[in-house]
py3Dmol code that shows the C-alpha trace and the ligand (Angstrom):
import py3Dmol

protein = """\
ATOM      1  CA  MET A   1       0.000   0.000   0.000  1.00  0.00           C
ATOM      2  CA  PRO A   2       1.548   3.322  -1.031  1.00  0.00           C
ATOM      3  CA  HIS A   3       2.190   5.983   1.583  1.00  0.00           C
ATOM      4  CA  GLN A   4      -0.612   8.529   1.932  1.00  0.00           C
ATOM      5  CA  LEU A   5      -0.625  12.206   2.825  1.00  0.00           C
ATOM      6  CA  LYS A   6      -2.411  12.576   6.161  1.00  0.00           C
ATOM      7  CA  PRO A   7      -4.884  15.440   6.309  1.00  0.00           C
ATOM      8  CA  LEU A   8      -3.839  18.471   8.337  1.00  0.00           C
ATOM      9  CA  PRO A   9      -5.161  17.983  11.910  1.00  0.00           C
ATOM     10  CA  TYR A  10      -6.940  21.388  11.838  1.00  0.00           C
ATOM     11  CA  PRO A  11      -8.450  23.718   9.211  1.00  0.00           C
ATOM     12  CA  TYR A  12      -5.997  25.583   6.952  1.00  0.00           C
ATOM     13  CA  ASP A  13      -6.857  28.917   8.552  1.00  0.00           C
ATOM     14  CA  ALA A  14      -6.690  27.614  12.142  1.00  0.00           C
ATOM     15  CA  LEU A  15      -3.230  29.020  12.839  1.00  0.00           C
ATOM     16  CA  GLU A  16      -3.964  32.545  11.578  1.00  0.00           C
ATOM     17  CA  PRO A  17      -2.684  35.182  12.009  1.00  0.00           C
ATOM     18  CA  HIS A  18       0.570  33.643  13.268  1.00  0.00           C
ATOM     19  CA  TYR A  19       0.858  31.057  10.522  1.00  0.00           C
ATOM     20  CA  ASP A  20      -1.068  32.080   7.438  1.00  0.00           C
ATOM     21  CA  GLU A  21      -3.568  30.010   5.499  1.00  0.00           C
ATOM     22  CA  ALA A  22      -1.904  30.517   2.097  1.00  0.00           C
ATOM     23  CA  THR A  23       1.442  29.180   3.330  1.00  0.00           C
ATOM     24  CA  LEU A  24      -0.174  26.313   5.203  1.00  0.00           C
ATOM     25  CA  ARG A  25      -2.096  25.197   2.100  1.00  0.00           C
ATOM     26  CA  LEU A  26       0.989  25.284  -0.074  1.00  0.00           C
ATOM     27  CA  HIS A  27       3.142  23.692   2.611  1.00  0.00           C
ATOM     28  CA  HIS A  28       0.793  20.771   3.270  1.00  0.00           C
ATOM     29  CA  ASP A  29      -0.887  20.212  -0.104  1.00  0.00           C
ATOM     30  CA  LYS A  30       2.180  20.759  -2.313  1.00  0.00           C
ATOM     31  CA  HIS A  31       5.413  20.354  -0.356  1.00  0.00           C
ATOM     32  CA  HIS A  32       4.321  17.631   2.064  1.00  0.00           C
ATOM     33  CA  GLN A  33       2.440  15.874  -0.749  1.00  0.00           C
ATOM     34  CA  ALA A  34       5.582  15.956  -2.919  1.00  0.00           C
ATOM     35  CA  TYR A  35       7.569  14.050  -0.276  1.00  0.00           C
ATOM     36  CA  VAL A  36       4.827  11.408  -0.174  1.00  0.00           C
ATOM     37  CA  ASP A  37       4.767  11.132  -3.984  1.00  0.00           C
ATOM     38  CA  LYS A  38       8.547  10.945  -4.347  1.00  0.00           C
ATOM     39  CA  LEU A  39       8.783   8.386  -1.562  1.00  0.00           C
ATOM     40  CA  ASN A  40       6.238   6.189  -3.338  1.00  0.00           C
ATOM     41  CA  GLU A  41       8.093   6.689  -6.612  1.00  0.00           C
ATOM     42  CA  ALA A  42      11.378   5.580  -5.004  1.00  0.00           C
ATOM     43  CA  LEU A  43       9.748   2.577  -3.302  1.00  0.00           C
ATOM     44  CA  ALA A  44       7.968   1.421  -6.470  1.00  0.00           C
ATOM     45  CA  ASP A  45      11.246  -0.053  -7.740  1.00  0.00           C
ATOM     46  CA  HIS A  46      11.953  -1.913  -4.499  1.00  0.00           C
ATOM     47  CA  PRO A  47       9.203  -4.347  -3.462  1.00  0.00           C
ATOM     48  CA  GLU A  48      11.399  -5.673  -0.627  1.00  0.00           C
ATOM     49  CA  VAL A  49      10.965  -2.408   1.337  1.00  0.00           C
ATOM     50  CA  ALA A  50       7.778  -1.052  -0.267  1.00  0.00           C
ATOM     51  CA  ASP A  51       5.537  -2.145   2.621  1.00  0.00           C
ATOM     52  CA  MET A  52       7.730  -0.789   5.411  1.00  0.00           C
ATOM     53  CA  ASP A  53       6.475   2.144   7.459  1.00  0.00           C
ATOM     54  CA  LEU A  54       8.271   5.492   7.756  1.00  0.00           C
ATOM     55  CA  GLU A  55       9.969   4.728  11.055  1.00  0.00           C
ATOM     56  CA  TRP A  56      11.317   1.436   9.788  1.00  0.00           C
ATOM     57  CA  LEU A  57      12.743   3.095   6.680  1.00  0.00           C
ATOM     58  CA  LEU A  58      14.372   5.855   8.732  1.00  0.00           C
ATOM     59  CA  LYS A  59      15.848   3.433  11.284  1.00  0.00           C
ATOM     60  CA  HIS A  60      17.193   0.838   8.847  1.00  0.00           C
ATOM     61  CA  ARG A  61      19.241   2.930   6.458  1.00  0.00           C
ATOM     62  CA  ASP A  62      21.773   0.120   6.009  1.00  0.00           C
ATOM     63  CA  GLU A  63      19.057  -2.197   4.746  1.00  0.00           C
ATOM     64  CA  LEU A  64      17.785   0.180   2.068  1.00  0.00           C
ATOM     65  CA  PRO A  65      18.591  -0.541  -1.576  1.00  0.00           C
ATOM     66  CA  ALA A  66      21.791   1.400  -2.382  1.00  0.00           C
ATOM     67  CA  ARG A  67      20.514   2.788  -5.674  1.00  0.00           C
ATOM     68  CA  SER A  68      17.532   4.546  -4.053  1.00  0.00           C
ATOM     69  CA  LYS A  69      18.757   4.984  -0.503  1.00  0.00           C
ATOM     70  CA  ARG A  70      19.208   8.774  -0.571  1.00  0.00           C
ATOM     71  CA  LYS A  71      15.870   9.330  -2.279  1.00  0.00           C
ATOM     72  CA  ILE A  72      14.051   7.051   0.172  1.00  0.00           C
ATOM     73  CA  LEU A  73      15.676   8.651   3.240  1.00  0.00           C
ATOM     74  CA  ASN A  74      15.143  12.237   2.054  1.00  0.00           C
ATOM     75  CA  ASN A  75      11.497  11.716   1.224  1.00  0.00           C
ATOM     76  CA  ALA A  76      10.568   9.413   4.117  1.00  0.00           C
ATOM     77  CA  GLY A  77      12.227  12.044   6.329  1.00  0.00           C
ATOM     78  CA  GLY A  78      10.239  14.791   4.636  1.00  0.00           C
ATOM     79  CA  VAL A  79       6.974  12.975   5.281  1.00  0.00           C
ATOM     80  CA  TRP A  80       7.857  12.129   8.894  1.00  0.00           C
ATOM     81  CA  ASN A  81       9.124  15.610   9.801  1.00  0.00           C
ATOM     82  CA  HIS A  82       5.957  17.257   8.467  1.00  0.00           C
ATOM     83  CA  ASP A  83       3.592  14.780  10.152  1.00  0.00           C
ATOM     84  CA  PHE A  84       5.400  15.602  13.389  1.00  0.00           C
ATOM     85  CA  PHE A  85       5.487  19.365  12.787  1.00  0.00           C
ATOM     86  CA  TRP A  86       1.700  19.630  12.192  1.00  0.00           C
ATOM     87  CA  SER A  87       1.070  17.569  15.318  1.00  0.00           C
ATOM     88  CA  VAL A  88       2.776  19.989  17.716  1.00  0.00           C
ATOM     89  CA  MET A  89       0.917  23.085  16.518  1.00  0.00           C
ATOM     90  CA  GLY A  90      -2.660  24.204  17.106  1.00  0.00           C
ATOM     91  CA  PRO A  91      -4.927  27.259  17.145  1.00  0.00           C
ATOM     92  CA  ALA A  92      -3.560  30.058  19.349  1.00  0.00           C
ATOM     93  CA  GLY A  93      -5.520  30.513  22.571  1.00  0.00           C
ATOM     94  CA  ASN A  94      -7.045  27.046  22.236  1.00  0.00           C
ATOM     95  CA  GLY A  95      -4.326  25.389  24.318  1.00  0.00           C
ATOM     96  CA  ALA A  96      -1.559  26.699  22.043  1.00  0.00           C
ATOM     97  CA  GLY A  97       0.872  29.526  22.637  1.00  0.00           C
ATOM     98  CA  GLY A  98       2.029  30.898  25.963  1.00  0.00           C
ATOM     99  CA  GLU A  99       4.264  28.817  28.164  1.00  0.00           C
ATOM    100  CA  PRO A 100       4.398  25.085  28.852  1.00  0.00           C
ATOM    101  CA  SER A 101       3.312  23.493  32.112  1.00  0.00           C
ATOM    102  CA  GLY A 102       3.623  19.970  33.405  1.00  0.00           C
ATOM    103  CA  LYS A 103       6.588  17.652  33.022  1.00  0.00           C
ATOM    104  CA  VAL A 104       7.974  19.199  29.868  1.00  0.00           C
ATOM    105  CA  ALA A 105       8.117  22.611  31.569  1.00  0.00           C
ATOM    106  CA  LYS A 106      10.114  21.106  34.442  1.00  0.00           C
ATOM    107  CA  ALA A 107      12.483  19.425  31.977  1.00  0.00           C
ATOM    108  CA  ILE A 108      12.971  22.708  30.082  1.00  0.00           C
ATOM    109  CA  ASP A 109      13.710  24.571  33.323  1.00  0.00           C
ATOM    110  CA  ALA A 110      16.136  21.844  34.409  1.00  0.00           C
ATOM    111  CA  ALA A 111      18.012  21.943  31.105  1.00  0.00           C
ATOM    112  CA  PHE A 112      17.969  25.655  30.254  1.00  0.00           C
ATOM    113  CA  GLY A 113      17.231  27.553  33.493  1.00  0.00           C
ATOM    114  CA  ASP A 114      13.834  28.930  32.543  1.00  0.00           C
ATOM    115  CA  PHE A 115      11.467  29.225  29.577  1.00  0.00           C
ATOM    116  CA  ALA A 116      12.904  32.558  28.393  1.00  0.00           C
ATOM    117  CA  ALA A 117      16.430  31.113  28.350  1.00  0.00           C
ATOM    118  CA  PHE A 118      15.134  28.091  26.415  1.00  0.00           C
ATOM    119  CA  GLN A 119      13.489  30.394  23.845  1.00  0.00           C
ATOM    120  CA  GLU A 120      16.773  32.261  23.449  1.00  0.00           C
ATOM    121  CA  LYS A 121      18.716  29.032  22.831  1.00  0.00           C
ATOM    122  CA  TRP A 122      15.994  27.851  20.454  1.00  0.00           C
ATOM    123  CA  LYS A 123      16.252  31.019  18.402  1.00  0.00           C
ATOM    124  CA  GLU A 124      20.024  30.802  18.306  1.00  0.00           C
ATOM    125  CA  SER A 125      19.695  27.251  16.982  1.00  0.00           C
ATOM    126  CA  ALA A 126      16.981  28.132  14.446  1.00  0.00           C
ATOM    127  CA  LEU A 127      18.890  31.090  13.047  1.00  0.00           C
ATOM    128  CA  GLY A 128      22.076  29.038  12.952  1.00  0.00           C
ATOM    129  CA  VAL A 129      20.648  26.307  10.709  1.00  0.00           C
ATOM    130  CA  PHE A 130      22.381  27.015   7.395  1.00  0.00           C
ATOM    131  CA  GLY A 131      20.179  26.468   4.358  1.00  0.00           C
ATOM    132  CA  SER A 132      17.250  24.128   4.897  1.00  0.00           C
ATOM    133  CA  GLY A 133      16.566  22.100   8.001  1.00  0.00           C
ATOM    134  CA  TRP A 134      14.915  21.846  11.381  1.00  0.00           C
ATOM    135  CA  THR A 135      15.421  22.737  15.013  1.00  0.00           C
ATOM    136  CA  TYR A 136      14.077  20.047  17.342  1.00  0.00           C
ATOM    137  CA  LEU A 137      13.651  19.603  21.044  1.00  0.00           C
ATOM    138  CA  VAL A 138      14.403  15.965  21.783  1.00  0.00           C
ATOM    139  CA  LYS A 139      14.390  13.799  24.885  1.00  0.00           C
ATOM    140  CA  GLU A 140      17.651  11.972  25.379  1.00  0.00           C
ATOM    141  CA  ASP A 141      18.408  10.027  28.570  1.00  0.00           C
ATOM    142  CA  GLY A 142      15.499  11.882  30.159  1.00  0.00           C
ATOM    143  CA  MET A 143      17.041  15.296  29.342  1.00  0.00           C
ATOM    144  CA  ALA A 144      15.594  18.040  27.144  1.00  0.00           C
ATOM    145  CA  THR A 145      18.100  18.847  24.376  1.00  0.00           C
ATOM    146  CA  ILE A 146      18.010  21.115  21.324  1.00  0.00           C
ATOM    147  CA  LYS A 147      19.270  19.494  18.130  1.00  0.00           C
ATOM    148  CA  GLU A 148      19.529  20.711  14.552  1.00  0.00           C
ATOM    149  CA  PHE A 149      18.752  18.499  11.583  1.00  0.00           C
ATOM    150  CA  ALA A 150      19.853  19.361   8.049  1.00  0.00           C
ATOM    151  CA  ASN A 151      17.480  19.001   5.094  1.00  0.00           C
ATOM    152  CA  GLN A 152      15.024  16.176   5.920  1.00  0.00           C
ATOM    153  CA  ASP A 153      17.140  14.291   8.437  1.00  0.00           C
ATOM    154  CA  THR A 154      15.046  13.213  11.436  1.00  0.00           C
ATOM    155  CA  PRO A 155      15.366  12.445  15.148  1.00  0.00           C
ATOM    156  CA  VAL A 156      14.127   8.938  14.305  1.00  0.00           C
ATOM    157  CA  GLY A 157      17.224   8.401  12.163  1.00  0.00           C
ATOM    158  CA  VAL A 158      19.493   8.988  15.176  1.00  0.00           C
ATOM    159  CA  GLY A 159      17.268   7.257  17.733  1.00  0.00           C
ATOM    160  CA  ALA A 160      16.175  10.442  19.531  1.00  0.00           C
ATOM    161  CA  GLN A 161      12.643  11.040  20.851  1.00  0.00           C
ATOM    162  CA  ALA A 162      11.111  14.114  19.169  1.00  0.00           C
ATOM    163  CA  VAL A 163       9.259  16.549  21.427  1.00  0.00           C
ATOM    164  CA  LEU A 164       8.968  19.831  19.475  1.00  0.00           C
ATOM    165  CA  ALA A 165      10.096  21.080  16.046  1.00  0.00           C
ATOM    166  CA  VAL A 166      10.166  24.161  13.861  1.00  0.00           C
ATOM    167  CA  ASP A 167      10.517  23.947  10.082  1.00  0.00           C
ATOM    168  CA  LEU A 168      13.305  26.219   8.801  1.00  0.00           C
ATOM    169  CA  TRP A 169      12.988  25.515   5.092  1.00  0.00           C
ATOM    170  CA  GLU A 170      12.155  28.731   3.250  1.00  0.00           C
ATOM    171  CA  HIS A 171       8.973  27.063   1.927  1.00  0.00           C
ATOM    172  CA  ALA A 172       7.724  27.083   5.542  1.00  0.00           C
ATOM    173  CA  TYR A 173       7.714  30.867   5.830  1.00  0.00           C
ATOM    174  CA  TYR A 174       8.851  32.728   2.697  1.00  0.00           C
ATOM    175  CA  LEU A 175       5.401  33.644   1.386  1.00  0.00           C
ATOM    176  CA  LYS A 176       4.608  35.738   4.465  1.00  0.00           C
ATOM    177  CA  PHE A 177       7.938  36.474   6.113  1.00  0.00           C
ATOM    178  CA  GLN A 178      10.234  36.472   3.047  1.00  0.00           C
ATOM    179  CA  ASN A 179      13.831  36.303   4.283  1.00  0.00           C
ATOM    180  CA  ARG A 180      12.912  37.207   7.878  1.00  0.00           C
ATOM    181  CA  ARG A 181      13.440  33.868   9.608  1.00  0.00           C
ATOM    182  CA  PRO A 182      13.633  35.492  13.081  1.00  0.00           C
ATOM    183  CA  GLU A 183      10.070  36.846  12.650  1.00  0.00           C
ATOM    184  CA  TRP A 184       8.827  33.424  11.577  1.00  0.00           C
ATOM    185  CA  VAL A 185      10.292  31.816  14.693  1.00  0.00           C
ATOM    186  CA  ASP A 186       8.845  34.547  16.967  1.00  0.00           C
ATOM    187  CA  SER A 187       5.409  34.161  15.360  1.00  0.00           C
ATOM    188  CA  TRP A 188       5.516  30.367  15.471  1.00  0.00           C
ATOM    189  CA  TRP A 189       5.670  30.275  19.297  1.00  0.00           C
ATOM    190  CA  ASN A 190       2.039  31.467  19.312  1.00  0.00           C
ATOM    191  CA  VAL A 191       0.849  28.226  17.727  1.00  0.00           C
ATOM    192  CA  VAL A 192       2.905  25.704  19.691  1.00  0.00           C
ATOM    193  CA  ASP A 193       0.429  23.247  21.211  1.00  0.00           C
ATOM    194  CA  TRP A 194       1.963  22.596  24.629  1.00  0.00           C
ATOM    195  CA  GLU A 195      -0.500  19.830  25.449  1.00  0.00           C
ATOM    196  CA  ALA A 196       0.681  17.946  22.367  1.00  0.00           C
ATOM    197  CA  VAL A 197       4.288  18.642  23.350  1.00  0.00           C
ATOM    198  CA  GLU A 198       3.625  17.289  26.847  1.00  0.00           C
ATOM    199  CA  ARG A 199       2.193  14.095  25.307  1.00  0.00           C
ATOM    200  CA  ARG A 200       5.359  13.711  23.210  1.00  0.00           C
ATOM    201  CA  TRP A 201       7.540  14.263  26.278  1.00  0.00           C
ATOM    202  CA  THR A 202       5.704  11.667  28.377  1.00  0.00           C
ATOM    203  CA  ALA A 203       5.228   9.160  25.512  1.00  0.00           C
ATOM    204  CA  LYS A 204       8.053   6.854  26.631  1.00  0.00           C
TER     205      LYS A 204
END
"""
ligand_1 = """\
1
MN3
Mn 8.354 22.044 5.269
"""
view = py3Dmol.view(width=600, height=400)
view.addModel(protein, "pdb")
view.setStyle({"model": 0}, {"cartoon": {"style": "trace"}})
view.addModel(ligand_1, "xyz")
view.setStyle({"model": 1}, {"stick": {}})
view.zoomTo()
view.show()
């Protein structure tokens, strides 16, 4: 069964005005869809891995057919990263935005001092990603850690548990923010769904 694009978990305009409808439509329906299509295209030649799920593909890079390995990893990563990214955002005011509470808040304070210091480190990371990629918060040995991933590399690929992510590809923000990545990151905090983040933190 070919991989399918999952519908966005909220309406396209749900993240307005912080994340605009036009970008979200393009980002989900065109960019995310393209990763799904190219993944299926790459897998079509390789029945031995065609039925494997995303996580399996990302974790078993050494078992992927050499000829299509890069294409499979890039596009499986693209699908996985976007599925994750949509899942940790939500409508501002409806549980999203503001500051975290619960266990993830304690972990952030333990690792970074306080939420403001974490946001500063996050921004430093996000602005430091050269070209296209992602800044993630991951849980490693019970600790909250910021990690950068180039292109469509994923936490799954390095065995890290993903907790939060921001997309730093220009396609994620260029339509509204043009080259102003710092403004995109500032705006994005308003749609972080901390309840979803808490579920990711406590998942294992
Ligand atoms: Mn993207």
